[in-house]
N, CA, C, O and the ligand as a Tripos MOL2 file, in Angstrom:
@<TRIPOS>MOLECULE
protein
  269   267    68     0     0
PROTEIN
NO_CHARGES

@<TRIPOS>ATOM
      1 N         -25.2000  -31.9280  -44.8530 N.3       1 MET1
      2 CA        -24.3550  -31.5200  -43.8350 C.3       1 MET1
      3 C         -24.2130  -29.9780  -43.9250 C.2       1 MET1
      4 O         -24.1440  -29.4740  -45.0470 O.2       1 MET1
      5 N         -24.1670  -29.2180  -42.8510 N.am      2 PRO2
      6 CA        -23.8230  -27.7860  -42.6800 C.3       2 PRO2
      7 C         -22.5740  -27.3850  -43.3000 C.2       2 PRO2
      8 O         -21.5920  -28.1240  -43.2420 O.2       2 PRO2
      9 N         -22.5480  -26.2940  -43.8730 N.am      3 PRO3
     10 CA        -21.1060  -25.7990  -44.3020 C.3       3 PRO3
     11 C         -20.2780  -25.7500  -43.1530 C.2       3 PRO3
     12 O         -20.7490  -25.5800  -42.0280 O.2       3 PRO3
     13 N         -18.9810  -25.9000  -43.3920 N.am      4 PRO4
     14 CA        -18.0470  -25.4400  -42.2780 C.3       4 PRO4
     15 C         -17.9880  -24.0300  -41.6600 C.2       4 PRO4
     16 O         -17.8620  -23.0270  -42.3640 O.2       4 PRO4
     17 N         -18.0750  -23.9950  -40.4480 N.am      5 ILE5
     18 CA        -18.1690  -22.6260  -39.9480 C.3       5 ILE5
     19 C         -16.6250  -22.0730  -39.7530 C.2       5 ILE5
     20 O         -15.6750  -22.8100  -39.4880 O.2       5 ILE5
     21 N         -16.5460  -20.6680  -39.9260 N.am      6 ASP6
     22 CA        -15.1640  -20.0250  -39.7930 C.3       6 ASP6
     23 C         -14.6780  -19.7760  -38.3290 C.2       6 ASP6
     24 O         -15.3790  -19.2220  -37.4830 O.2       6 ASP6
     25 N         -13.4500  -20.2250  -38.1180 N.am      7 ILE7
     26 CA        -12.9710  -20.1240  -36.7360 C.3       7 ILE7
     27 C         -11.8100  -19.3690  -36.7730 C.2       7 ILE7
     28 O         -11.0270  -19.5500  -37.7050 O.2       7 ILE7
     29 N         -11.5490  -18.4760  -35.8340 N.am      8 TYR8
     30 CA        -10.4690  -17.4890  -35.8160 C.3       8 TYR8
     31 C          -9.7930  -17.6500  -34.3580 C.2       8 TYR8
     32 O         -10.4140  -17.8440  -33.3120 O.2       8 TYR8
     33 N          -8.4650  -17.5360  -34.4950 N.am      9 ILE9
     34 CA         -7.6680  -17.4360  -33.3470 C.3       9 ILE9
     35 C          -8.2720  -16.2800  -32.4240 C.2       9 ILE9
     36 O          -8.5090  -15.1830  -32.9300 O.2       9 ILE9
     37 N          -8.5390  -16.5430  -30.9630 N.am     10 GLY10
     38 CA         -9.1340  -15.5120  -30.2750 C.3      10 GLY10
     39 C         -10.5220  -15.5730  -30.0210 C.2      10 GLY10
     40 O         -11.0560  -14.8230  -29.2030 O.2      10 GLY10
     41 N         -11.2260  -16.5400  -30.7670 N.am     11 ASP11
     42 CA        -12.7750  -16.6370  -30.6120 C.3      11 ASP11
     43 C         -12.9630  -17.2500  -29.3010 C.2      11 ASP11
     44 O         -12.2780  -18.1670  -28.8480 O.2      11 ASP11
     45 N         -13.9900  -16.6460  -28.7010 N.am     12 ILE12
     46 CA        -14.3480  -17.2960  -27.4150 C.3      12 ILE12
     47 C         -15.7840  -17.9920  -27.7170 C.2      12 ILE12
     48 O         -16.7210  -17.4210  -28.2750 O.2      12 ILE12
     49 N         -15.7830  -19.1720  -27.3000 N.am     13 VAL13
     50 CA        -16.8720  -20.0850  -27.5940 C.3      13 VAL13
     51 C         -17.2930  -20.7060  -26.3010 C.2      13 VAL13
     52 O         -16.5640  -21.0550  -25.3720 O.2      13 VAL13
     53 N         -18.7050  -20.7890  -26.4090 N.am     14 GLN14
     54 CA        -19.3390  -21.5830  -25.2240 C.3      14 GLN14
     55 C         -19.7990  -22.9850  -25.6900 C.2      14 GLN14
     56 O         -20.5600  -23.1160  -26.6480 O.2      14 GLN14
     57 N         -19.2920  -24.0680  -24.9520 N.am     15 MET15
     58 CA        -19.5110  -25.3470  -25.2820 C.3      15 MET15
     59 C         -20.7150  -25.8690  -24.5380 C.2      15 MET15
     60 O         -21.0810  -25.4770  -23.4300 O.2      15 MET15
     61 N         -21.3820  -26.9510  -25.3950 N.am     16 ARG16
     62 CA        -22.6490  -27.4940  -24.9720 C.3      16 ARG16
     63 C         -22.5580  -28.1100  -23.6940 C.2      16 ARG16
     64 O         -23.5370  -28.0740  -22.9490 O.2      16 ARG16
     65 N         -21.2830  -28.7890  -23.2750 N.am     17 LYS17
     66 CA        -21.1130  -29.5250  -22.0350 C.3      17 LYS17
     67 C         -20.1910  -28.8030  -21.4380 C.2      17 LYS17
     68 O         -19.2110  -28.4710  -22.1030 O.2      17 LYS17
     69 N         -20.2890  -28.4300  -20.1620 N.am     18 ALA18
     70 CA        -19.2420  -27.7330  -19.2420 C.3      18 ALA18
     71 C         -18.0010  -28.4860  -18.8890 C.2      18 ALA18
     72 O         -18.1680  -29.6940  -18.7220 O.2      18 ALA18
     73 N         -16.8700  -28.0520  -18.7520 N.am     19 HIS19
     74 CA        -15.8370  -28.7300  -18.5450 C.3      19 HIS19
     75 C         -15.8460  -29.1930  -16.8950 C.2      19 HIS19
     76 O         -16.5710  -28.5760  -16.1140 O.2      19 HIS19
     77 N         -15.0550  -30.2350  -16.4610 N.am     20 PRO20
     78 CA        -14.9600  -30.7960  -15.2060 C.3      20 PRO20
     79 C         -14.9610  -29.7040  -14.2660 C.2      20 PRO20
     80 O         -15.5240  -29.8830  -13.1860 O.2      20 PRO20
     81 N         -14.3870  -28.5450  -14.5300 N.am     21 CYS21
     82 CA        -13.9680  -27.4750  -13.5730 C.3      21 CYS21
     83 C         -14.9870  -26.5210  -13.4610 C.2      21 CYS21
     84 O         -14.9270  -25.5960  -12.6510 O.2      21 CYS21
     85 N         -15.9080  -26.6970  -14.2260 N.am     22 GLY22
     86 CA        -17.3380  -25.9220  -14.0230 C.3      22 GLY22
     87 C         -17.3060  -24.8550  -15.3280 C.2      22 GLY22
     88 O         -18.3890  -24.4100  -15.7090 O.2      22 GLY22
     89 N         -16.3740  -24.5430  -15.8460 N.am     23 GLY23
     90 CA        -16.2240  -23.6500  -17.0680 C.3      23 GLY23
     91 C         -16.8050  -24.0080  -18.1150 C.2      23 GLY23
     92 O         -16.7220  -25.1980  -18.4170 O.2      23 GLY23
     93 N         -17.5400  -23.1220  -18.9520 N.am     24 ASP24
     94 CA        -18.0790  -23.6800  -20.2750 C.3      24 ASP24
     95 C         -17.6160  -22.6600  -21.3790 C.2      24 ASP24
     96 O         -18.0970  -22.7380  -22.5100 O.2      24 ASP24
     97 N         -16.7390  -21.7600  -21.0740 N.am     25 THR25
     98 CA        -16.2220  -20.9930  -21.9160 C.3      25 THR25
     99 C         -14.6820  -21.2530  -22.3540 C.2      25 THR25
    100 O         -13.8410  -21.5410  -21.5020 O.2      25 THR25
    101 N         -14.3460  -21.1320  -23.7850 N.am     26 TRP26
    102 CA        -13.0350  -21.4800  -24.0720 C.3      26 TRP26
    103 C         -12.5160  -20.4050  -25.2460 C.2      26 TRP26
    104 O         -13.3140  -19.8930  -26.0320 O.2      26 TRP26
    105 N         -11.2810  -20.1660  -25.2640 N.am     27 ARG27
    106 CA        -10.5960  -19.3690  -26.3110 C.3      27 ARG27
    107 C          -9.9610  -20.2860  -27.3320 C.2      27 ARG27
    108 O          -9.3180  -21.2680  -26.9600 O.2      27 ARG27
    109 N         -10.1010  -20.0330  -28.4240 N.am     28 VAL28
    110 CA         -9.3800  -20.6220  -29.6220 C.3      28 VAL28
    111 C          -8.0140  -20.1970  -29.6660 C.2      28 VAL28
    112 O          -7.7180  -19.0270  -29.9090 O.2      28 VAL28
    113 N          -7.0320  -21.2350  -29.4070 N.am     29 VAL29
    114 CA         -5.6280  -20.9010  -29.4930 C.3      29 VAL29
    115 C          -4.6710  -21.3990  -30.4910 C.2      29 VAL29
    116 O          -3.4870  -21.0750  -30.5870 O.2      29 VAL29
    117 N          -5.4410  -22.3670  -31.3480 N.am     30 ARG30
    118 CA         -4.6330  -22.9430  -32.5180 C.3      30 ARG30
    119 C          -5.5780  -23.4280  -33.6100 C.2      30 ARG30
    120 O          -6.6200  -24.0150  -33.3200 O.2      30 ARG30
    121 N          -5.2430  -23.2030  -34.7630 N.am     31 LEU31
    122 CA         -6.2640  -23.6710  -35.9600 C.3      31 LEU31
    123 C          -5.4660  -24.8090  -36.7680 C.2      31 LEU31
    124 O          -4.2440  -24.9270  -36.6780 O.2      31 LEU31
    125 N          -6.2200  -25.5780  -37.5110 N.am     32 GLY32
    126 CA         -5.5040  -26.5540  -38.2470 C.3      32 GLY32
    127 C          -6.3870  -27.9020  -38.3680 C.2      32 GLY32
    128 O          -7.5700  -27.9540  -38.0320 O.2      32 GLY32
    129 N          -5.8040  -28.7580  -38.7850 N.am     33 ALA33
    130 CA         -6.6780  -30.1150  -38.7190 C.3      33 ALA33
    131 C          -7.3890  -30.3200  -37.2810 C.2      33 ALA33
    132 O          -8.5130  -30.8130  -37.1890 O.2      33 ALA33
    133 N          -6.7420  -29.9580  -36.3300 N.am     34 GLU34
    134 CA         -7.2600  -29.9830  -34.9810 C.3      34 GLU34
    135 C          -7.2590  -28.4440  -34.4160 C.2      34 GLU34
    136 O          -6.4110  -27.5780  -34.6270 O.2      34 GLU34
    137 N          -8.3040  -28.3690  -33.7340 N.am     35 ILE35
    138 CA         -8.6480  -26.8170  -32.9550 C.3      35 ILE35
    139 C          -8.0900  -26.9240  -31.7680 C.2      35 ILE35
    140 O          -8.4090  -27.9190  -31.1170 O.2      35 ILE35
    141 N          -7.2430  -26.0760  -31.2390 N.am     36 GLY36
    142 CA         -6.8850  -26.0230  -29.8550 C.3      36 GLY36
    143 C          -7.8150  -24.9360  -29.1940 C.2      36 GLY36
    144 O          -8.2830  -23.9030  -29.6730 O.2      36 GLY36
    145 N          -7.9200  -25.4300  -28.0900 N.am     37 ILE37
    146 CA         -8.8840  -24.4450  -27.2060 C.3      37 ILE37
    147 C          -8.5280  -24.4620  -25.7530 C.2      37 ILE37
    148 O          -8.2610  -25.5400  -25.2210 O.2      37 ILE37
    149 N          -8.5040  -23.3460  -25.0730 N.am     38 ARG38
    150 CA         -7.9680  -23.2250  -23.6640 C.3      38 ARG38
    151 C          -9.2070  -22.7380  -22.8150 C.2      38 ARG38
    152 O          -9.8130  -21.6810  -22.9970 O.2      38 ARG38
    153 N          -9.4530  -23.6030  -21.9480 N.am     39 CYS39
    154 CA        -10.4640  -23.4040  -20.7780 C.3      39 CYS39
    155 C         -10.2300  -21.9950  -20.1050 C.2      39 CYS39
    156 O          -9.1220  -21.8220  -19.5980 O.2      39 CYS39
    157 N         -11.1460  -20.9740  -20.0440 N.am     40 LEU40
    158 CA        -10.9960  -19.6920  -19.4800 C.3      40 LEU40
    159 C         -11.0400  -19.9190  -18.1180 C.2      40 LEU40
    160 O         -10.4430  -19.0790  -17.4450 O.2      40 LEU40
    161 N         -11.6240  -20.8930  -17.4780 N.am     41 THR41
    162 CA        -11.6200  -21.0690  -15.9840 C.3      41 THR41
    163 C         -10.5970  -21.6430  -15.3550 C.2      41 THR41
    164 O         -10.2280  -21.3030  -14.2300 O.2      41 THR41
    165 N         -10.0360  -22.6120  -16.0870 N.am     42 CYS42
    166 CA         -8.9620  -23.4090  -15.3480 C.3      42 CYS42
    167 C          -7.6610  -23.4430  -16.2280 C.2      42 CYS42
    168 O          -6.6800  -24.0650  -15.8190 O.2      42 CYS42
    169 N          -7.6420  -22.8160  -17.3680 N.am     43 ASP43
    170 CA         -6.4900  -22.6680  -18.2480 C.3      43 ASP43
    171 C          -6.0600  -24.0060  -19.0040 C.2      43 ASP43
    172 O          -4.9990  -24.0990  -19.6210 O.2      43 ASP43
    173 N          -7.0040  -25.0390  -18.8870 N.am     44 HIS44
    174 CA         -6.6530  -26.4160  -19.4270 C.3      44 HIS44
    175 C          -6.6810  -26.2470  -20.8110 C.2      44 HIS44
    176 O          -7.5750  -25.5850  -21.3390 O.2      44 HIS44
    177 N          -5.5770  -26.9100  -21.6050 N.am     45 LYS45
    178 CA         -5.8980  -26.8260  -23.1230 C.3      45 LYS45
    179 C          -6.1190  -28.1410  -23.7390 C.2      45 LYS45
    180 O          -5.4450  -29.1050  -23.3760 O.2      45 LYS45
    181 N          -7.0640  -28.2470  -24.6950 N.am     46 VAL46
    182 CA         -7.3200  -29.4830  -25.3000 C.3      46 VAL46
    183 C          -7.2430  -29.3580  -26.9140 C.2      46 VAL46
    184 O          -7.3850  -28.2390  -27.4070 O.2      46 VAL46
    185 N          -7.0490  -30.3510  -27.6510 N.am     47 LEU47
    186 CA         -7.1430  -30.3040  -29.1200 C.3      47 LEU47
    187 C          -8.1360  -31.1030  -29.4790 C.2      47 LEU47
    188 O          -8.2480  -32.2430  -29.0280 O.2      47 LEU47
    189 N          -9.0350  -30.5230  -30.4130 N.am     48 LEU48
    190 CA        -10.1090  -31.1460  -31.0590 C.3      48 LEU48
    191 C         -10.2500  -31.4390  -32.3290 C.2      48 LEU48
    192 O         -10.1180  -30.4240  -33.0140 O.2      48 LEU48
    193 N         -10.4890  -32.5170  -33.0300 N.am     49 PRO49
    194 CA        -10.6520  -32.4070  -34.5260 C.3      49 PRO49
    195 C         -11.6860  -31.3550  -34.7880 C.2      49 PRO49
    196 O         -12.5970  -31.1130  -33.9960 O.2      49 PRO49
    197 N         -11.5120  -30.7480  -35.9100 N.am     50 ARG50
    198 CA        -12.4640  -29.9260  -36.2820 C.3      50 ARG50
    199 C         -14.0120  -30.2250  -36.5120 C.2      50 ARG50
    200 O         -14.8580  -29.3460  -36.3450 O.2      50 ARG50
    201 N         -14.3050  -31.4280  -36.8800 N.am     51 ALA51
    202 CA        -15.7160  -31.9260  -36.7780 C.3      51 ALA51
    203 C         -16.2340  -31.8190  -35.3670 C.2      51 ALA51
    204 O         -17.2650  -31.2140  -35.0730 O.2      51 ALA51
    205 N         -15.4230  -32.4680  -34.4810 N.am     52 GLU52
    206 CA        -15.8550  -32.4280  -33.1440 C.3      52 GLU52
    207 C         -16.0830  -31.2470  -32.4550 C.2      52 GLU52
    208 O         -17.0520  -30.9630  -31.7510 O.2      52 GLU52
    209 N         -15.0290  -30.5340  -32.7400 N.am     53 PHE53
    210 CA        -15.1670  -28.9780  -32.2050 C.3      53 PHE53
    211 C         -16.5800  -28.2510  -32.6420 C.2      53 PHE53
    212 O         -17.3010  -27.6680  -31.8320 O.2      53 PHE53
    213 N         -16.8240  -28.3590  -33.8530 N.am     54 GLU54
    214 CA        -18.1630  -27.6930  -34.2830 C.3      54 GLU54
    215 C         -19.4820  -28.5200  -33.8210 C.2      54 GLU54
    216 O         -20.6170  -28.0630  -33.6810 O.2      54 GLU54
    217 N         -19.0610  -29.7990  -33.6300 N.am     55 ARG55
    218 CA        -20.3400  -30.4550  -32.9330 C.3      55 ARG55
    219 C         -20.6630  -29.8700  -31.5030 C.2      55 ARG55
    220 O         -21.7600  -29.4050  -31.1960 O.2      55 ARG55
    221 N         -19.5790  -29.9510  -30.6780 N.am     56 ARG56
    222 CA        -19.4360  -29.3450  -29.3440 C.3      56 ARG56
    223 C         -19.7820  -27.8860  -28.9500 C.2      56 ARG56
    224 O         -20.2170  -27.6130  -27.8310 O.2      56 ARG56
    225 N         -19.5640  -26.9310  -29.9480 N.am     57 VAL57
    226 CA        -19.8000  -25.4960  -29.7800 C.3      57 VAL57
    227 C         -21.2690  -25.2300  -29.7680 C.2      57 VAL57
    228 O         -22.0510  -25.6330  -30.6280 O.2      57 VAL57
    229 N         -21.5700  -24.5330  -28.7440 N.am     58 LYS58
    230 CA        -22.9770  -24.0900  -28.6480 C.3      58 LYS58
    231 C         -23.0640  -22.5910  -29.3440 C.2      58 LYS58
    232 O         -23.8460  -22.3020  -30.2490 O.2      58 LYS58
    233 N         -22.1820  -21.7710  -28.7900 N.am     59 ARG59
    234 CA        -22.3550  -20.4910  -29.4620 C.3      59 ARG59
    235 C         -21.0240  -19.6550  -29.5740 C.2      59 ARG59
    236 O         -20.1040  -19.9620  -28.8160 O.2      59 ARG59
    237 N         -20.8790  -18.7570  -30.3490 N.am     60 PHE60
    238 CA        -19.5410  -17.7650  -30.2810 C.3      60 PHE60
    239 C         -19.9640  -16.6970  -29.2380 C.2      60 PHE60
    240 O         -21.0370  -16.1290  -29.4400 O.2      60 PHE60
    241 N         -19.3410  -16.4130  -28.3020 N.am     61 VAL61
    242 CA        -19.5960  -15.3930  -27.3330 C.3      61 VAL61
    243 C         -18.7740  -14.2160  -27.8700 C.2      61 VAL61
    244 O         -19.2600  -13.1040  -27.6650 O.2      61 VAL61
    245 N         -17.6140  -14.2800  -28.5180 N.am     62 GLU62
    246 CA        -16.7930  -13.1940  -29.0210 C.3      62 GLU62
    247 C         -16.0390  -13.8000  -30.1470 C.2      62 GLU62
    248 O         -15.5610  -14.9340  -30.1350 O.2      62 GLU62
    249 N         -15.9680  -12.8570  -31.2240 N.am     63 ARG63
    250 CA        -15.1600  -13.1700  -32.3740 C.3      63 ARG63
    251 C         -13.7840  -12.7340  -32.1800 C.2      63 ARG63
    252 O         -13.5780  -11.6330  -31.6690 O.2      63 ARG63
    253 N         -12.8010  -13.5020  -32.5440 N.am     64 GLY64
    254 CA        -11.2570  -12.9130  -32.6020 C.3      64 GLY64
    255 C         -11.1010  -12.2430  -33.7410 C.2      64 GLY64
    256 O         -12.0660  -11.9120  -34.4310 O.2      64 GLY64
    257 N          -9.6960  -11.9420  -34.0910 N.am     65 SER65
    258 CA         -9.3980  -11.2970  -35.2170 C.3      65 SER65
    259 C          -9.4130  -12.0860  -36.7130 C.2      65 SER65
    260 O          -8.9070  -13.2080  -36.7430 O.2      65 SER65
    261 N          -9.8470  -11.6580  -37.6540 N.am     66 GLN66
    262 CA        -10.2950  -12.3820  -38.6780 C.3      66 GLN66
    263 C          -8.8810  -12.4120  -39.7440 C.2      66 GLN66
    264 O          -9.0210  -12.1590  -40.9400 O.2      66 GLN66
    265 N          -7.6120  -12.7280  -39.1880 N.am     67 GLN67
    266 CA         -6.6290  -12.7830  -40.0480 C.3      67 GLN67
    267 C          -6.3580  -13.8300  -40.8030 C.2      67 GLN67
    268 O          -5.4110  -13.7960  -41.5880 O.2      67 GLN67
    269 ZN        -11.7100  -25.9310  -17.1210 Zn       68 ZN68
@<TRIPOS>BOND
     1     1     2 1
     2     2     3 1
     3     3     4 2
     4     3     5 am
     5     5     6 1
     6     6     7 1
     7     7     8 2
     8     7     9 am
     9     9    10 1
    10    10    11 1
    11    11    12 2
    12    11    13 am
    13    13    14 1
    14    14    15 1
    15    15    16 2
    16    15    17 am
    17    17    18 1
    18    18    19 1
    19    19    20 2
    20    19    21 am
    21    21    22 1
    22    22    23 1
    23    23    24 2
    24    23    25 am
    25    25    26 1
    26    26    27 1
    27    27    28 2
    28    27    29 am
    29    29    30 1
    30    30    31 1
    31    31    32 2
    32    31    33 am
    33    33    34 1
    34    34    35 1
    35    35    36 2
    36    35    37 am
    37    37    38 1
    38    38    39 1
    39    39    40 2
    40    39    41 am
    41    41    42 1
    42    42    43 1
    43    43    44 2
    44    43    45 am
    45    45    46 1
    46    46    47 1
    47    47    48 2
    48    47    49 am
    49    49    50 1
    50    50    51 1
    51    51    52 2
    52    51    53 am
    53    53    54 1
    54    54    55 1
    55    55    56 2
    56    55    57 am
    57    57    58 1
    58    58    59 1
    59    59    60 2
    60    59    61 am
    61    61    62 1
    62    62    63 1
    63    63    64 2
    64    63    65 am
    65    65    66 1
    66    66    67 1
    67    67    68 2
    68    67    69 am
    69    69    70 1
    70    70    71 1
    71    71    72 2
    72    71    73 am
    73    73    74 1
    74    74    75 1
    75    75    76 2
    76    75    77 am
    77    77    78 1
    78    78    79 1
    79    79    80 2
    80    79    81 am
    81    81    82 1
    82    82    83 1
    83    83    84 2
    84    83    85 am
    85    85    86 1
    86    86    87 1
    87    87    88 2
    88    87    89 am
    89    89    90 1
    90    90    91 1
    91    91    92 2
    92    91    93 am
    93    93    94 1
    94    94    95 1
    95    95    96 2
    96    95    97 am
    97    97    98 1
    98    98    99 1
    99    99   100 2
   100    99   101 am
   101   101   102 1
   102   102   103 1
   103   103   104 2
   104   103   105 am
   105   105   106 1
   106   106   107 1
   107   107   108 2
   108   107   109 am
   109   109   110 1
   110   110   111 1
   111   111   112 2
   112   111   113 am
   113   113   114 1
   114   114   115 1
   115   115   116 2
   116   115   117 am
   117   117   118 1
   118   118   119 1
   119   119   120 2
   120   119   121 am
   121   121   122 1
   122   122   123 1
   123   123   124 2
   124   123   125 am
   125   125   126 1
   126   126   127 1
   127   127   128 2
   128   127   129 am
   129   129   130 1
   130   130   131 1
   131   131   132 2
   132   131   133 am
   133   133   134 1
   134   134   135 1
   135   135   136 2
   136   135   137 am
   137   137   138 1
   138   138   139 1
   139   139   140 2
   140   139   141 am
   141   141   142 1
   142   142   143 1
   143   143   144 2
   144   143   145 am
   145   145   146 1
   146   146   147 1
   147   147   148 2
   148   147   149 am
   149   149   150 1
   150   150   151 1
   151   151   152 2
   152   151   153 am
   153   153   154 1
   154   154   155 1
   155   155   156 2
   156   155   157 am
   157   157   158 1
   158   158   159 1
   159   159   160 2
   160   159   161 am
   161   161   162 1
   162   162   163 1
   163   163   164 2
   164   163   165 am
   165   165   166 1
   166   166   167 1
   167   167   168 2
   168   167   169 am
   169   169   170 1
   170   170   171 1
   171   171   172 2
   172   171   173 am
   173   173   174 1
   174   174   175 1
   175   175   176 2
   176   175   177 am
   177   177   178 1
   178   178   179 1
   179   179   180 2
   180   179   181 am
   181   181   182 1
   182   182   183 1
   183   183   184 2
   184   183   185 am
   185   185   186 1
   186   186   187 1
   187   187   188 2
   188   187   189 am
   189   189   190 1
   190   190   191 1
   191   191   192 2
   192   191   193 am
   193   193   194 1
   194   194   195 1
   195   195   196 2
   196   195   197 am
   197   197   198 1
   198   198   199 1
   199   199   200 2
   200   199   201 am
   201   201   202 1
   202   202   203 1
   203   203   204 2
   204   203   205 am
   205   205   206 1
   206   206   207 1
   207   207   208 2
   208   207   209 am
   209   209   210 1
   210   210   211 1
   211   211   212 2
   212   211   213 am
   213   213   214 1
   214   214   215 1
   215   215   216 2
   216   215   217 am
   217   217   218 1
   218   218   219 1
   219   219   220 2
   220   219   221 am
   221   221   222 1
   222   222   223 1
   223   223   224 2
   224   223   225 am
   225   225   226 1
   226   226   227 1
   227   227   228 2
   228   227   229 am
   229   229   230 1
   230   230   231 1
   231   231   232 2
   232   231   233 am
   233   233   234 1
   234   234   235 1
   235   235   236 2
   236   235   237 am
   237   237   238 1
   238   238   239 1
   239   239   240 2
   240   239   241 am
   241   241   242 1
   242   242   243 1
   243   243   244 2
   244   243   245 am
   245   245   246 1
   246   246   247 1
   247   247   248 2
   248   247   249 am
   249   249   250 1
   250   250   251 1
   251   251   252 2
   252   251   253 am
   253   253   254 1
   254   254   255 1
   255   255   256 2
   256   255   257 am
   257   257   258 1
   258   258   259 1
   259   259   260 2
   260   259   261 am
   261   261   262 1
   262   262   263 1
   263   263   264 2
   264   263   265 am
   265   265   266 1
   266   266   267 1
   267   267   268 2
@<TRIPOS>SUBSTRUCTURE
     1 MET1         2 RESIDUE 1 A MET
     2 PRO2         6 RESIDUE 1 A PRO
     3 PRO3        10 RESIDUE 1 A PRO
     4 PRO4        14 RESIDUE 1 A PRO
     5 ILE5        18 RESIDUE 1 A ILE
     6 ASP6        22 RESIDUE 1 A ASP
     7 ILE7        26 RESIDUE 1 A ILE
     8 TYR8        30 RESIDUE 1 A TYR
     9 ILE9        34 RESIDUE 1 A ILE
    10 GLY10       38 RESIDUE 1 A GLY
    11 ASP11       42 RESIDUE 1 A ASP
    12 ILE12       46 RESIDUE 1 A ILE
    13 VAL13       50 RESIDUE 1 A VAL
    14 GLN14       54 RESIDUE 1 A GLN
    15 MET15       58 RESIDUE 1 A MET
    16 ARG16       62 RESIDUE 1 A ARG
    17 LYS17       66 RESIDUE 1 A LYS
    18 ALA18       70 RESIDUE 1 A ALA
    19 HIS19       74 RESIDUE 1 A HIS
    20 PRO20       78 RESIDUE 1 A PRO
    21 CYS21       82 RESIDUE 1 A CYS
    22 GLY22       86 RESIDUE 1 A GLY
    23 GLY23       90 RESIDUE 1 A GLY
    24 ASP24       94 RESIDUE 1 A ASP
    25 THR25       98 RESIDUE 1 A THR
    26 TRP26      102 RESIDUE 1 A TRP
    27 ARG27      106 RESIDUE 1 A ARG
    28 VAL28      110 RESIDUE 1 A VAL
    29 VAL29      114 RESIDUE 1 A VAL
    30 ARG30      118 RESIDUE 1 A ARG
    31 LEU31      122 RESIDUE 1 A LEU
    32 GLY32      126 RESIDUE 1 A GLY
    33 ALA33      130 RESIDUE 1 A ALA
    34 GLU34      134 RESIDUE 1 A GLU
    35 ILE35      138 RESIDUE 1 A ILE
    36 GLY36      142 RESIDUE 1 A GLY
    37 ILE37      146 RESIDUE 1 A ILE
    38 ARG38      150 RESIDUE 1 A ARG
    39 CYS39      154 RESIDUE 1 A CYS
    40 LEU40      158 RESIDUE 1 A LEU
    41 THR41      162 RESIDUE 1 A THR
    42 CYS42      166 RESIDUE 1 A CYS
    43 ASP43      170 RESIDUE 1 A ASP
    44 HIS44      174 RESIDUE 1 A HIS
    45 LYS45      178 RESIDUE 1 A LYS
    46 VAL46      182 RESIDUE 1 A VAL
    47 LEU47      186 RESIDUE 1 A LEU
    48 LEU48      190 RESIDUE 1 A LEU
    49 PRO49      194 RESIDUE 1 A PRO
    50 ARG50      198 RESIDUE 1 A ARG
    51 ALA51      202 RESIDUE 1 A ALA
    52 GLU52      206 RESIDUE 1 A GLU
    53 PHE53      210 RESIDUE 1 A PHE
    54 GLU54      214 RESIDUE 1 A GLU
    55 ARG55      218 RESIDUE 1 A ARG
    56 ARG56      222 RESIDUE 1 A ARG
    57 VAL57      226 RESIDUE 1 A VAL
    58 LYS58      230 RESIDUE 1 A LYS
    59 ARG59      234 RESIDUE 1 A ARG
    60 PHE60      238 RESIDUE 1 A PHE
    61 VAL61      242 RESIDUE 1 A VAL
    62 GLU62      246 RESIDUE 1 A GLU
    63 ARG63      250 RESIDUE 1 A ARG
    64 GLY64      254 RESIDUE 1 A GLY
    65 SER65      258 RESIDUE 1 A SER
    66 GLN66      262 RESIDUE 1 A GLN
    67 GLN67      266 RESIDUE 1 A GLN
    68 ZN68       269 GROUP 0 **** ****
């Protein structure tokens, strides 16, 4: 298993699969057992278990603050 990745509030991530609205970039808005992300295109918010978030992320577009 790969080591867990660091995730920060404000990170902008590109997902492997596009959202139904056509957007594929999301902002991390909540950390915890579940990661909250908000679609930058339609503003829809979803919660994903961390493991699923890590599976779905294609790349980090921008890193948030490391607080
Ligand atoms: Zn969307």
